[in-house]
C-alpha positions as MATLAB code, in Angstrom:
seq = 'XXXXXXXXXXXXXXXXXXXXXXXXXXXXXXXXXXXXXXXXXXXXXXXXXXXXXXXXXXXXXXXXXXXXXXXXXXXXXXXXXXXXXXXXXXXXXXXXXXXXXXXXXXXXXXXXXXXXXXXXXXXXXXXXXXXXXXXXXXXXXXXXXXXXXXXXXXXXXXXXXXXXXXXXXXXXXXXXXXXXXX';
ca = [
      65.321   87.131   87.873;
      68.763   87.060   89.406;
      69.421   83.453   88.330;
      70.044   84.239   84.590;
      72.734   86.765   85.542;
      74.542   84.199   87.677;
      74.154   81.598   84.946;
      75.974   83.892   82.495;
      78.983   84.421   84.807;
      80.699   81.085   84.045;
      80.338   81.750   80.311;
      81.923   85.204   80.714;
      84.766   83.778   82.766;
      85.373   81.126   80.103;
      85.442   83.809   77.393;
      88.004   85.866   79.279;
      90.136   82.755   79.844;
      90.061   81.890   76.134;
      90.981   85.419   75.092;
      93.819   85.472   77.611;
      95.117   82.109   76.374;
      95.043   83.277   72.750;
      97.242   86.251   73.571;
      99.551   84.462   76.040;
     102.442   83.997   73.605;
     102.229   87.418   71.987;
     104.405   90.313   73.058;
     102.123   92.770   74.752;
     102.393   96.497   74.393;
     102.278   97.917   77.868;
     100.530  101.217   78.324;
     102.728  103.527   80.354;
     100.843  106.701   81.217;
     102.714  109.897   80.390;
     103.481  112.051   83.409;
     104.174  115.787   83.553;
     107.633  115.646   85.112;
     110.618  113.311   85.039;
     110.212  112.808   88.775;
     106.586  111.679   88.376;
     107.474  109.419   85.442;
     110.350  107.862   87.391;
     108.295  107.265   90.520;
     105.523  105.720   88.422;
     108.118  103.225   87.134;
     109.400  102.539   90.664;
     105.862  101.930   91.918;
     105.064   99.764   88.901;
     108.125   97.630   89.665;
     107.216   97.308   93.337;
     103.652   96.324   92.505;
     104.609   93.744   89.886;
     107.306   92.158   92.025;
     104.683   91.363   94.673;
     102.823   89.147   92.207;
     104.150   85.580   92.001;
     104.732   84.478   88.427;
     106.505   81.846   86.408;
     107.110   84.331   83.593;
     109.563   86.736   85.216;
     110.882   87.766   81.786;
     107.477   89.084   80.751;
     107.058   90.868   84.059;
     110.430   92.584   83.641;
     109.585   93.644   80.067;
     106.766   95.708   81.524;
     109.010   97.151   84.227;
     111.736   98.035   81.706;
     109.183   99.782   79.493;
     108.047  101.858   82.462;
     111.633  102.930   83.183;
     112.341  103.556   79.474;
     109.542  106.136   79.431;
     111.682  108.416   81.619;
     114.642  108.967   79.233;
     112.296  108.845   76.258;
     110.108  111.669   77.599;
     112.761  113.567   79.581;
     116.139  113.036   77.864;
     117.647  116.212   79.322;
     116.715  115.502   82.935;
     119.886  115.073   85.004;
     118.343  113.516   88.128;
     115.672  110.942   87.305;
     116.718  109.957   83.791;
     120.127  108.652   84.961;
     118.415  106.743   87.781;
     115.957  105.205   85.334;
     118.812  104.135   83.074;
     120.551  102.453   86.011;
     117.283  100.727   86.920;
     116.891   99.439   83.353;
     120.371   97.940   83.591;
     119.490   96.504   87.023;
     116.483   94.743   85.506;
     118.681   93.118   82.863;
     121.119   92.046   85.573;
     118.288   90.518   87.602;
     117.191   88.618   84.498;
     120.785   87.331   84.168;
     121.289   89.265   80.921;
     124.751   90.209   82.177;
     126.253   91.344   78.863;
     123.281   93.631   78.176;
     123.406   95.009   81.721;
     127.148   95.654   81.389;
     126.585   97.559   78.148;
     123.871   99.690   79.766;
     125.957  100.476   82.878;
     128.866  101.546   80.661;
     126.581  103.760   78.577;
     125.175  105.455   81.703;
     128.693  105.994   83.009;
     129.722  107.583   79.696;
     126.612  109.754   79.393;
     126.670  111.085   82.979;
     130.376  111.690   83.549;
     129.663  114.603   85.926;
     127.308  112.593   88.157;
     129.372  110.984   90.931;
     126.568  108.664   92.006;
     126.099  107.314   88.470;
     129.858  106.918   88.110;
     130.314  105.040   91.383;
     127.225  102.894   90.980;
     128.065  102.074   87.352;
     131.536  100.902   88.343;
     130.135   98.765   91.156;
     127.535   97.187   88.894;
     129.990   96.645   86.045;
     132.087   94.708   88.551;
     129.074   92.588   89.471;
     128.422   91.914   85.773;
     132.028   90.891   85.166;
     131.886   88.654   88.223;
     128.694   86.995   86.934;
     130.420   86.559   83.564;
     133.303   84.796   85.385;
     135.829   87.561   84.670;
     137.045   88.189   88.212;
     140.082   90.207   87.108;
     137.859   92.822   85.414;
     135.407   92.672   88.323;
     138.140   93.523   90.827;
     139.396   96.328   88.564;
     135.923   97.908   88.583;
     135.483   97.477   92.340;
     138.907   98.955   93.057;
     138.363  101.859   90.649;
     135.085  102.648   92.412;
     136.712  102.472   95.843;
     139.788  104.473   94.814;
     137.881  107.249   93.059;
     135.049  107.688   95.547;
     136.478  106.822   98.991;
     135.975  109.805  101.251;
     133.173  111.213   99.111;
     130.903  113.443  101.216;
     127.699  111.806   99.933;
     126.506  109.060  102.296;
     124.862  107.040   99.532;
     128.070  107.028   97.491;
     129.937  105.894  100.610;
     127.594  102.876  100.788;
     128.365  102.105   97.131;
     132.093  102.320   97.920;
     131.679  100.017  100.935;
     129.899   97.476   98.733;
     132.664   97.705   96.116;
     135.336   97.116   98.770;
     133.449   94.163  100.253;
     132.950   92.545   96.851;
     136.583   93.077   95.917;
     137.749   91.614   99.240;
     135.488   88.606   98.728;
     137.207   87.855   95.425;
     140.712   88.752   96.602;
     140.776   88.237  100.347;
     143.251   90.420  102.210;
     146.371   88.341  102.762;
     148.037   88.420  106.210;
     151.151   90.582  106.409;
];
């Protein structure tokens, strides 16, 4: 009696494989579960990213589409949140940077900087990341301007995380324009 069940397993596996192959080229709609708070929605996106990045794939673009959609749910559902929505917007830009979509990432970092002018972390991090985008786009002059602006505006900031951003900006600037001996 158990043999017919086992005999049907290869047929089921083949059916799943065929259905998967038929949908391989289509853009999937990812289901992002709605959460009750911006914090929960943001941490769902962070966890989703961590989980997906553990899976080896040849289609990194498709993987990142899912991650970006998870982060986009935060500003979509919680546009007025001033803590997790800005972080999600930075993470969306980070994903584009990691995909080497440098112009898109630059645009998103600039938009976050504009929209969260009172948030020192967003300001400092946006400047740092804009510099990295300009550097990737082979515009070292603009990259150094962003790094120096970040370092000048946020050196001595009491927030330890912002100090790490400033240290990164200084290091990247020095790498492009090494300090000349006096």
